[in-house]
C-alpha positions as CSV (number, residue, x, y, z in Angstrom):
1,M,24.3,116.6,162.1
2,N,22.4,112.6,162.3
3,M,23.7,109.9,161.2
4,K,21.9,108.9,157.7
5,R,23.4,112.4,156.8
6,S,26.9,112.1,158.1
7,I,27.0,108.9,156.2
8,F,25.5,110.8,153.0
9,I,28.0,113.3,152.6
10,L,30.8,110.6,153.3
11,L,29.4,108.7,150.3
12,T,29.0,111.8,148.2
13,I,32.2,112.9,149.1
14,F,34.3,109.5,148.1
15,H,31.8,109.6,144.5
16,L,33.6,112.7,144.2
17,L,37.1,112.7,144.3
18,P,38.9,112.7,141.6
19,A,40.0,109.1,140.2
20,G,43.0,108.1,141.8
21,F,42.9,109.3,144.6
22,L,42.9,107.0,147.3
23,S,45.7,105.6,146.0
24,Q,48.7,107.7,145.3
25,A,49.1,111.4,143.8
26,Q,52.6,111.4,143.8
27,S,52.3,114.0,140.4
28,V,50.4,116.4,142.4
29,V,51.9,120.0,141.7
30,A,52.1,120.9,144.8
31,I,50.6,120.1,147.7
32,S,48.9,123.6,149.0
33,Q,46.1,125.7,149.5
34,E,45.7,126.3,146.1
35,T,45.6,122.6,144.7
36,T,42.9,120.6,146.5
37,N,41.0,117.7,145.5
38,L,38.9,117.6,148.2
39,P,35.3,119.5,147.9
40,V,33.3,120.8,150.6
41,I,30.1,121.2,151.6
42,P,28.5,124.6,151.1
43,K,28.0,126.6,154.2
44,S,25.2,129.6,155.1
45,L,25.2,133.2,154.2
46,D,23.4,134.8,156.4
47,K,25.6,136.1,159.2
48,Y,28.2,138.1,158.8
49,K,30.0,141.6,159.6
50,V,31.0,144.7,156.7
51,I,33.9,145.6,156.5
52,D,34.1,147.6,153.7
53,T,32.5,149.2,150.5
54,S,33.0,146.9,146.9
55,L,34.5,150.0,144.6
56,F,35.1,147.5,141.8
57,T,34.7,144.3,141.1
58,I,37.1,142.6,139.1
59,T,36.4,138.4,137.6
60,Y,39.3,136.4,137.1
61,E,39.2,133.3,134.7
62,V,41.7,131.2,136.9
63,K,42.8,127.7,135.7
64,I,45.3,125.4,137.4
65,M,47.1,121.9,136.4
66,V,46.5,119.8,139.4
67,D,48.3,117.6,137.9
68,T,51.3,117.1,135.5
69,N,50.5,113.6,134.4
70,K,47.0,114.9,133.0
71,P,48.3,118.1,131.7
72,D,44.8,118.5,130.1
73,D,42.9,118.0,133.2
74,I,42.2,121.7,134.8
75,Q,40.5,122.8,137.3
76,E,39.2,125.5,136.4
77,D,37.0,128.4,138.8
78,L,36.0,131.9,138.8
79,L,37.4,134.4,140.8
80,V,36.2,137.7,142.0
81,L,38.1,141.2,143.4
82,Q,36.4,143.2,145.7
83,I,38.7,146.1,145.7
84,G,37.1,148.1,148.5
85,K,39.0,151.7,149.5
86,H,40.8,150.3,152.7
87,I,40.1,146.4,151.9
88,S,40.3,144.2,149.3
89,K,38.6,140.6,149.2
90,S,39.4,137.5,146.7
91,Y,36.8,134.7,146.2
92,S,35.8,131.2,144.2
93,Q,32.7,132.7,142.4
94,F,31.6,128.8,142.1
95,L,32.0,128.4,145.9
96,F,29.5,131.3,146.9
97,Q,26.9,130.5,144.1
98,A,26.7,126.9,145.9
99,D,26.2,128.5,149.6
100,S,24.2,131.4,149.0
101,I,21.9,128.2,147.2
102,N,22.5,126.1,150.3
103,T,21.5,129.4,152.0
104,E,17.6,129.7,150.7
105,A,17.5,125.9,151.3
106,I,18.3,126.4,154.5
107,K,15.2,128.9,154.4
108,N,12.6,126.8,152.6
109,G,13.4,124.1,156.1
110,L,15.6,121.9,153.7
111,A,16.1,118.8,155.9
112,T,19.5,117.6,152.8
113,S,20.8,120.8,152.4
114,P,22.5,120.6,148.1
115,I,26.4,119.3,147.7
116,F,28.4,121.7,145.7
117,Q,29.8,119.0,143.1
118,G,32.7,121.4,142.0
119,I,36.4,121.4,143.5
120,V,37.8,124.3,143.6
121,P,40.3,126.5,145.7
122,P,37.9,127.1,149.4
123,I,40.1,129.5,150.4
124,E,39.4,133.6,150.7
125,V,41.8,136.1,150.6
126,Y,41.3,139.6,153.0
127,R,43.9,142.2,152.0
128,N,44.7,145.2,154.4
129,Y,42.8,143.3,156.6
130,P,43.8,143.9,159.6
131,E,45.8,146.8,158.5
132,H,49.7,146.0,156.8
133,E,47.8,141.8,156.7
134,N,46.3,139.4,155.1
135,T,43.2,137.3,156.7
136,V,43.4,134.0,155.1
137,R,40.0,131.7,155.6
138,Y,40.5,128.2,154.2
139,R,37.2,126.0,154.2
140,T,38.7,121.7,154.4
141,F,37.2,119.0,153.2
142,A,33.1,118.0,153.8
143,N,32.1,119.5,157.2
144,G,36.1,120.0,158.3
145,P,37.1,122.9,160.4
146,T,37.3,126.3,158.9
147,F,40.4,127.9,159.0
148,L,42.0,131.4,159.5
149,Y,45.4,132.9,159.4
150,S,46.7,136.3,159.6
151,E,50.3,137.2,157.7
152,D,52.3,139.5,157.1
153,K,51.6,141.8,153.5
154,I,54.0,139.8,151.3
155,K,56.2,142.3,149.4
156,F,56.7,141.0,145.9
157,E,59.9,142.1,144.0
158,W,58.4,143.4,141.3
159,K,60.7,143.9,138.0
160,I,58.4,146.2,135.7
161,L,60.0,145.3,131.8
162,P,59.0,147.9,128.5
163,V,56.8,145.4,127.1
164,T,53.5,146.2,126.4
165,K,49.9,144.4,125.2
166,K,46.9,145.9,124.9
167,Y,44.0,143.1,127.2
168,L,40.4,144.1,127.0
169,T,41.5,147.2,125.9
170,Y,43.3,148.6,128.8
171,T,46.9,149.2,127.1
172,C,48.6,146.5,129.9
173,Q,53.2,145.9,131.2
174,K,54.8,143.8,131.4
175,A,56.4,142.9,134.4
176,T,57.8,139.5,136.5
177,T,58.4,137.9,139.5
178,T,59.0,135.3,142.3
179,F,56.3,133.9,144.5
180,R,57.5,130.7,146.9
181,G,59.7,128.9,144.9
182,R,57.3,129.8,141.5
183,N,58.2,132.4,138.1
184,Y,55.7,134.7,137.4
185,E,54.8,136.7,134.6
186,A,51.7,139.1,134.7
187,W,50.4,141.8,132.9
188,F,49.4,144.9,134.3
189,T,47.3,148.4,133.1
190,S,47.8,151.9,134.9
191,E,44.1,153.0,133.2
192,I,43.0,151.2,136.4
193,P,45.4,152.4,139.1
194,F,44.7,150.5,142.0
195,S,48.3,148.2,143.0
196,E,45.9,144.9,143.4
197,G,45.5,141.7,141.8
198,P,43.7,138.0,142.5
199,Y,44.9,135.8,144.8
200,K,47.7,137.6,147.0
201,F,48.9,139.1,143.9
202,T,49.6,143.0,144.5
203,G,52.4,146.2,144.4
204,L,52.0,147.0,140.7
205,P,51.3,150.9,140.4
206,G,48.0,149.1,138.8
207,L,45.3,146.4,138.4
208,I,46.5,143.2,137.6
209,L,44.9,141.4,134.8
210,Q,46.5,138.8,133.7
211,I,49.0,136.5,136.0
212,Q,50.9,132.8,135.5
213,D,53.4,131.1,136.3
214,T,56.1,130.3,133.3
215,E,55.5,126.7,133.8
216,G,51.6,126.9,133.5
217,H,50.6,125.4,136.4
218,Y,48.9,128.3,137.7
219,A,46.8,130.9,135.2
220,Y,44.2,133.8,135.9
221,N,42.5,135.8,133.4
222,C,40.6,139.0,133.9
223,T,37.5,138.7,132.4
224,G,35.7,141.6,133.4
225,I,35.4,145.0,135.1
226,K,32.4,146.5,136.7
227,K,32.9,149.6,138.1
228,E,29.9,149.7,141.3
229,K,27.3,152.9,140.9
230,Q,25.4,151.2,144.0
231,V,26.2,150.1,147.3
232,N,28.6,146.5,147.3
233,E,29.1,145.1,150.9
234,I,32.8,143.6,151.3
235,K,31.5,141.3,153.8
236,M,33.0,138.8,156.5
237,W,30.9,135.5,156.9
238,T,30.9,135.0,160.5
239,W,31.4,131.2,160.8
240,K,33.3,129.5,163.7
241,Y,36.8,129.5,162.1
242,D,40.2,127.6,163.9
243,P,42.8,129.6,164.1
244,T,46.4,128.9,162.9
245,T,48.8,129.8,160.9
246,R,50.0,129.1,156.2
247,E,52.8,126.7,157.8
248,K,50.1,124.5,159.8
249,L,47.8,124.8,157.4
250,N,50.0,123.1,154.9
251,A,51.7,120.5,157.1
252,F,47.7,119.2,157.5
253,L,46.5,119.6,153.8
254,K,49.9,117.2,153.2
255,R,49.1,114.8,155.7
256,I,45.4,114.5,153.8
257,H,47.2,113.5,150.9
258,D,50.3,111.2,152.3
259,N,47.6,109.6,153.8
260,P,44.0,109.9,153.2
261,I,42.7,106.6,154.2
262,D,43.7,106.9,157.2
263,F,42.7,110.3,157.7
264,F,39.0,109.7,155.7
265,S,38.2,106.5,158.4
266,A,39.8,109.2,161.4
267,S,37.5,111.0,160.3
268,G,34.3,109.0,159.9
């Protein structure tokens, strides 16, 4: 990357940072992979490997409260869940669209690719890949490293309650669980008999259509269910990855949050 391009990217990133980010953000909900405040640069989607074929594609509206002092300032995204025969994949539709535009720009020979204006969780979750494990890919700020780690498939302890409701024409049943210090309420339907859900949530006898934590910081609401009639491949992009662990990645993100000015100065 040439010097002019690097300067342009840094100036753009500082322009896109949320107000007050470079001073302090002590009121954030949590320093985690889901509450990113940093924009990323779109990547190319021209190289990949096919790991499964999607049977159903589910979309969820995602709302995340990043700052408890600003409860109306909600970070929004559209999450896509591809359910395959063996593997499922969750990813940001908004970021995928930005990557697609960037890929076309590169094919057309544009010198500078578009900068993604949104701020969404730059995370992809591949469940049961490899078998009995989750593989997580996380993209860091700007053209920073893309991290990759694996973890054992999470065994949620669900409590299924005798409470039902209708949602998107489906009969749903309520269930509760605790995940990394937060209490969650979910609504699942056995009418779609896949033990799947958004992000890392799974383990119920049916598809999770809604799930949110009891404090209202995280919410996933299904907006569409599509049964595939044509081949829709589940792809994993073959970018350069830096192997890590979930704990090391969270520590890396905390360092960015705690000392953003020093971090950006060192990165520049």
